[in-house]
C-alpha positions as CSV (number, residue, x, y, z in Angstrom):
1,M,99.9,161.6,302.6
2,S,97.4,164.3,302.8
3,K,95.6,165.6,299.8
4,T,94.2,169.1,299.8
5,S,92.1,170.3,296.9
6,Q,90.5,173.6,296.1
7,Q,87.6,174.1,293.7
8,N,86.6,177.3,291.9
9,T,83.3,177.5,290.1
10,A,82.7,180.1,287.3
11,T,79.8,180.6,284.9
12,D,80.6,181.5,281.3
13,A,78.5,183.4,278.7
14,N,76.7,180.2,277.5
15,G,75.4,179.5,281.0
16,V,77.8,176.6,281.7
17,S,79.5,176.3,285.0
18,V,83.2,175.4,284.8
19,I,84.7,173.8,287.9
20,H,88.4,174.3,288.3
21,S,90.0,172.1,290.9
22,Q,93.6,172.1,292.1
23,A,95.2,169.1,293.9
24,H,98.2,170.2,295.8
25,A,99.7,166.9,297.0
26,S,99.0,164.8,293.9
27,G,101.2,166.7,291.5
28,L,98.7,165.9,288.7
29,Q,97.1,168.5,286.5
30,Q,93.4,168.1,286.4
31,V,91.1,168.9,283.4
32,P,88.3,171.4,284.1
33,Q,84.8,169.9,284.2
34,L,81.9,171.4,282.4
35,V,78.6,171.4,284.4
36,P,75.3,172.8,283.1
37,V,73.9,175.6,285.2
38,S,70.2,174.6,284.7
39,P,69.1,171.4,286.3
40,G,67.8,170.1,282.9
41,G,71.2,170.4,281.4
42,G,69.8,170.9,277.9
43,G,70.2,173.5,275.2
44,K,72.4,173.9,272.2
45,A,75.8,175.5,272.3
46,V,75.9,178.8,270.4
47,P,78.9,179.4,268.2
48,P,80.9,182.6,269.0
49,S,80.0,184.1,265.6
50,K,76.3,184.0,266.4
51,Q,76.4,185.0,270.1
52,G,76.2,188.8,269.5
53,K,73.8,188.7,266.5
54,K,70.7,187.2,268.2
55,N,68.8,190.4,268.6
56,S,70.4,192.6,265.9
57,F,68.0,193.9,263.3
58,V,69.2,193.6,259.7
59,D,68.2,196.4,257.4
60,R,68.1,194.8,254.0
61,N,68.4,198.1,252.3
62,S,71.6,199.1,253.9
63,D,74.9,199.3,252.1
64,E,76.6,197.0,254.7
65,Y,73.9,194.3,254.1
66,R,74.3,194.6,250.3
67,Q,78.1,194.3,250.6
68,R,77.8,191.2,252.8
69,R,75.4,189.6,250.4
70,E,77.6,190.3,247.4
71,R,80.6,188.9,249.2
72,N,78.6,185.8,250.2
73,N,77.3,185.4,246.7
74,M,80.8,185.5,245.3
75,A,82.1,183.1,247.9
76,V,79.2,180.7,247.1
77,K,79.9,180.9,243.4
78,K,83.6,180.3,243.9
79,S,82.9,177.3,246.2
80,R,80.6,175.8,243.6
81,L,83.1,176.3,240.8
82,K,85.8,174.7,242.9
83,S,83.5,171.8,243.7
84,K,82.6,171.3,240.0
85,Q,86.3,171.5,239.0
86,K,87.2,168.9,241.6
87,A,84.4,166.6,240.3
88,Q,85.7,167.0,236.8
89,D,89.3,166.3,237.8
90,T,88.2,163.2,239.7
91,L,86.2,161.9,236.6
92,Q,89.2,162.5,234.4
93,R,91.5,160.6,236.8
94,V,89.0,157.7,236.9
95,N,89.0,157.6,233.1
96,Q,92.8,157.6,233.0
97,L,92.9,154.8,235.5
98,K,90.4,152.7,233.6
99,E,92.4,153.1,230.4
100,E,95.6,152.1,232.2
101,N,93.8,149.1,233.7
102,E,92.7,147.9,230.3
103,R,96.2,148.2,228.9
104,L,97.6,146.3,231.9
105,E,95.0,143.6,231.5
106,A,95.9,143.2,227.8
107,K,99.6,143.0,228.8
108,I,98.7,140.3,231.4
109,K,96.9,138.2,228.7
110,L,99.8,138.6,226.3
111,L,102.4,137.6,228.9
112,T,100.3,134.7,230.1
113,K,100.1,133.4,226.5
114,E,103.8,133.8,226.1
115,L,104.5,132.0,229.3
116,S,102.3,129.1,228.2
117,V,104.2,128.8,224.9
118,L,107.6,128.9,226.6
119,K,106.5,126.4,229.2
120,D,105.3,124.0,226.4
121,L,108.7,124.4,224.6
122,F,110.6,123.8,227.8
123,L,108.6,120.7,228.6
124,E,109.0,119.3,225.1
125,H,112.7,120.0,225.2
126,A,113.0,118.3,228.6
127,H,111.1,115.3,227.4
128,N,113.3,115.0,224.3
129,L,116.4,115.1,226.5
130,A,115.0,112.4,228.8
131,D,114.4,110.2,225.7
132,N,117.9,110.6,224.4
133,V,119.7,109.9,227.6
134,Q,120.2,106.3,228.5
135,P,120.7,105.1,232.1
136,V,124.3,104.5,233.2
137,G,125.5,100.8,232.7
138,T,123.1,99.9,230.0
139,E,125.2,101.2,227.2
140,T,125.4,98.8,224.3
141,T,128.5,98.3,222.2
142,T,128.4,96.7,218.9
143,T,131.1,94.2,218.2
144,N,132.5,93.4,214.8
145,P,132.1,89.8,213.8
146,E,135.8,89.6,213.5
147,G,136.1,90.3,217.2
148,S,137.3,93.9,217.1
149,A,135.3,96.7,218.7
150,Q,134.3,99.6,216.7
């Protein structure tokens, strides 16, 4: 079995070399490997949204800047309101669960007390039955002094 492989190296916009290799004989698909271009290998990855904005000058008096700021302020306000509402909903749910828990604990106490009373009644009844039942063969018959059984 001979394995032939071919490697292609390309550098992307972030300065990272990507090595693509193809193995012909193995039939397996290989995952590209990321290799830093610089020997130090350091540096932070830059998100795509920030790549083109590094050197752009922002005019704080422009209409575009004002519109972006207004949209951002509205988004922040909306996010904070949503967060506050979620916290209130969670607090309300916690209070509901606490009340339900208290009700259930009271029910447990009541049912435990009822079980205890019923158990005592059952044991008393079982004890009375045991006292009234005589063992087989020890039955006593009273005889009449005249010799006739009653």
